[in-house]
MIDOSE-1310 file (N, C-alpha, C; in nm, 2 decimals, decimal comma, always signed):
residues 90
maky	-1,95/+2,00/+0,59/-2,05/+2,10/+0,55/-2,12/+2,04/+0,42; -2,25/+2,07/+0,42/-2,33/+2,02/+0,31/-2,44/+2,12/+0,29; -2,51/+2,10/+0,18/-2,62/+2,19/+0,14/-2,75/+2,11/+0,18; -2,85/+2,18/+0,25/-2,98/+2,13/+0,27/-3,08/+2,24/+0,25
kgrt	-3,16/+2,22/+0,14/-3,26/+2,32/+0,10/-3,20/+2,46/+0,08; -3,08/+2,46/+0,02/-3,02/+2,59/-0,02/-2,93/+2,65/+0,09; -2,92/+2,59/+0,20/-2,84/+2,65/+0,31/-2,73/+2,55/+0,35; -2,62/+2,60/+0,40/-2,51/+2,52/+0,44/-2,53/+2,47/+0,58
vkln	-2,52/+2,34/+0,61/-2,54/+2,28/+0,74/-2,42/+2,19/+0,77; -2,40/+2,17/+0,90/-2,30/+2,08/+0,95/-2,36/+1,94/+0,96; -2,29/+1,84/+0,91/-2,34/+1,70/+0,92/-2,30/+1,64/+1,05; -2,39/+1,55/+1,10/-2,37/+1,47/+1,22/-2,33/+1,55/+1,34
kpsr	-2,38/+1,68/+1,35/-2,36/+1,76/+1,47/-2,50/+1,81/+1,52; -2,55/+1,74/+1,62/-2,69/+1,78/+1,68/-2,69/+1,92/+1,73; -2,81/+1,98/+1,71/-2,83/+2,12/+1,76/-2,98/+2,13/+1,80; -3,01/+2,24/+1,86/-3,15/+2,26/+1,91/-3,24/+2,26/+1,79
gdvk	-3,35/+2,20/+1,81/-3,44/+2,18/+1,69/-3,55/+2,28/+1,69; -3,63/+2,27/+1,58/-3,75/+2,36/+1,56/-3,88/+2,28/+1,58; -3,88/+2,16/+1,53/-4,00/+2,08/+1,54/-4,00/+2,00/+1,67; -3,88/+1,94/+1,69/-3,86/+1,86/+1,81/-3,75/+1,93/+1,90
kfkv	-3,71/+1,86/+2,00/-3,61/+1,92/+2,09/-3,47/+1,94/+2,02; -3,43/+1,84/+1,95/-3,30/+1,84/+1,88/-3,32/+1,81/+1,73; -3,22/+1,85/+1,65/-3,22/+1,81/+1,51/-3,07/+1,78/+1,47; -3,06/+1,70/+1,37/-2,92/+1,67/+1,32/-2,94/+1,64/+1,17
fvrd	-2,84/+1,69/+1,09/-2,84/+1,67/+0,95/-2,74/+1,55/+0,92; -2,79/+1,45/+0,84/-2,72/+1,33/+0,81/-2,72/+1,31/+0,66; -2,61/+1,26/+0,60/-2,61/+1,23/+0,46/-2,66/+1,08/+0,45; -2,76/+1,06/+0,36/-2,81/+0,92/+0,33/-2,71/+0,86/+0,24
nksg	-2,65/+0,74/+0,28/-2,55/+0,67/+0,20/-2,61/+0,62/+0,07; -2,74/+0,58/+0,07/-2,80/+0,52/-0,04/-2,82/+0,62/-0,15; -2,88/+0,74/-0,12/-2,92/+0,84/-0,22/-2,82/+0,95/-0,23; -2,74/+0,97/-0,13/-2,64/+1,08/-0,13/-2,70/+1,21/-0,09
rvkk	-2,83/+1,22/-0,05/-2,89/+1,34/-0,01/-2,87/+1,36/+0,14; -2,89/+1,49/+0,18/-2,88/+1,53/+0,32/-3,02/+1,52/+0,37; -3,04/+1,46/+0,49/-3,17/+1,45/+0,55/-3,16/+1,51/+0,69; -3,27/+1,57/+0,73/-3,28/+1,63/+0,87/-3,36/+1,53/+0,96
infg	-3,29/+1,49/+1,07/-3,35/+1,40/+1,16/-3,39/+1,47/+1,29; -3,52/+1,47/+1,32/-3,57/+1,53/+1,45/-3,58/+1,43/+1,55; -3,54/+1,46/+1,68/-3,56/+1,37/+1,79/-3,57/+1,44/+1,92; -3,63/+1,37/+2,02/-3,64/+1,43/+2,15/-3,77/+1,50/+2,17
sktm	-3,83/+1,49/+2,29/-3,95/+1,56/+2,32/-3,92/+1,70/+2,39; -3,99/+1,80/+2,34/-3,96/+1,94/+2,39/-4,01/+1,95/+2,54; -4,11/+1,87/+2,58/-4,16/+1,88/+2,71/-4,08/+1,80/+2,82; -3,99/+1,71/+2,78/-3,92/+1,63/+2,87/-3,77/+1,68/+2,88
sikk	-3,71/+1,66/+3,00/-3,57/+1,69/+3,01/-3,49/+1,56/+3,01; -3,36/+1,57/+2,97/-3,28/+1,45/+2,97/-3,21/+1,45/+3,11; -3,23/+1,34/+3,18/-3,17/+1,32/+3,31/-3,07/+1,21/+3,31; -2,97/+1,23/+3,22/-2,87/+1,12/+3,20/-2,77/+1,11/+3,32
nipa	-2,77/+1,21/+3,41/-2,68/+1,20/+3,52/-2,73/+1,11/+3,63; -2,85/+1,06/+3,62/-2,91/+0,97/+3,72/-2,89/+0,83/+3,66; -2,80/+0,74/+3,72/-2,77/+0,61/+3,66/-2,89/+0,52/+3,64; -2,98/+0,52/+3,73/-3,10/+0,43/+3,71/-3,19/+0,47/+3,59
rqrs	-3,20/+0,60/+3,57/-3,28/+0,65/+3,46/-3,21/+0,62/+3,33; -3,07/+0,63/+3,33/-3,00/+0,60/+3,21/-3,01/+0,45/+3,17; -3,00/+0,36/+3,27/-3,01/+0,22/+3,25/-3,15/+0,19/+3,19; -3,25/+0,25/+3,25/-3,39/+0,22/+3,20/-3,41/+0,27/+3,06
ffar	-3,35/+0,39/+3,03/-3,37/+0,44/+2,89/-3,30/+0,35/+2,79; -3,18/+0,31/+2,82/-3,11/+0,22/+2,73/-3,18/+0,08/+2,71; -3,24/+0,03/+2,82/-3,31/-0,09/+2,82/-3,43/-0,08/+2,73; -3,49/+0,03/+2,73/-3,61/+0,05/+2,64/-3,57/+0,07/+2,49
frpi	-3,46/+0,14/+2,47/-3,43/+0,19/+2,33/-3,34/+0,09/+2,26; -3,26/+0,01/+2,32/-3,17/-0,08/+2,25/-3,25/-0,18/+2,16; -3,36/-0,24/+2,20/-3,43/-0,33/+2,11/-3,49/-0,25/+1,99; -3,53/-0,13/+2,01/-3,58/-0,05/+1,90/-3,47/-0,02/+1,80
lanv	-3,35/+0,01/+1,84/-3,24/+0,04/+1,75/-3,20/-0,09/+1,68; -3,21/-0,20/+1,75/-3,17/-0,33/+1,69/-3,26/-0,36/+1,57; -3,39/-0,31/+1,57/-3,49/-0,34/+1,47/-3,47/-0,25/+1,35; -3,39/-0,15/+1,36/-3,37/-0,05/+1,25/-3,30/-0,12/+1,14
kgqk	-3,35/-0,12/+1,02/-3,29/-0,18/+0,90/-3,22/-0,07/+0,82; -3,11/-0,10/+0,77/-3,03/+0,00/+0,69/-2,94/+0,09/+0,77; -2,93/+0,21/+0,73/-2,84/+0,30/+0,79/-2,89/+0,35/+0,93; -2,82/+0,31/+1,04/-2,87/+0,34/+1,17/-2,88/+0,49/+1,20
slsp	-2,79/+0,57/+1,14/-2,78/+0,71/+1,18/-2,90/+0,79/+1,11; -2,98/+0,73/+1,03/-3,10/+0,79/+0,98/-3,22/+0,78/+1,07; -3,20/+0,71/+1,18/-3,32/+0,69/+1,27/-3,31/+0,78/+1,39; -3,42/+0,84/+1,44/-3,41/+0,92/+1,56/-3,37/+0,85/+1,68
vywa	-3,40/+0,72/+1,69/-3,36/+0,64/+1,81/-3,20/+0,64/+1,83; -3,13/+0,63/+1,71/-2,98/+0,63/+1,72/-2,93/+0,76/+1,78; -2,99/+0,88/+1,74/-2,94/+1,00/+1,79/-2,99/+1,03/+1,94; -3,11/+0,97/+1,97/-3,16/+0,98/+2,11/-3,06/+0,91/+2,20
mrsw	-3,02/+0,79/+2,16/-2,93/+0,71/+2,25/-2,79/+0,78/+2,26; -2,75/+0,84/+2,15/-2,62/+0,92/+2,16/-2,63/+1,04/+2,25; -2,75/+1,10/+2,26/-2,76/+1,22/+2,34/-2,76/+1,18/+2,49; -2,79/+1,05/+2,52/-2,79/+1,01/+2,66/-2,65/+0,97/+2,71
rkgf	-2,55/+0,95/+2,62/-2,42/+0,91/+2,66/-2,35/+1,02/+2,73; -2,25/+0,99/+2,81/-2,17/+1,09/+2,88/-2,08/+1,16/+2,78; -2,07/+1,29/+2,81/-1,98/+1,37/+2,72/-2,05/+1,42/+2,60; -2,18/+1,40/+2,58/-2,25/+1,45/+2,46/-2,28/+1,60/+2,49
ki	-2,24/+1,68/+2,39/-2,26/+1,82/+2,40/-2,36/+1,87/+2,29; -2,44/+1,96/+2,33/-2,53/+2,02/+2,23/-2,49/+2,16/+2,20
């Protein structure tokens, strides 16, 4: 549990978002502050149960995640890839 703009939030636990489809609160290791990461398109659905779509998604997003410098969990692509893994619950 941590404070974000005066309210208590759970860290590293994705939930339904307000701006985007999902949001997650993450502590920045460099500054020590809590940041809100928005990810996912509200207009699209996650079809992770279709293996061909899952392979295609990971093929597109792995190079993007590899280019992220610094703390990976502060990038939306990190959380988007986690949401496509099996067993991910919202």
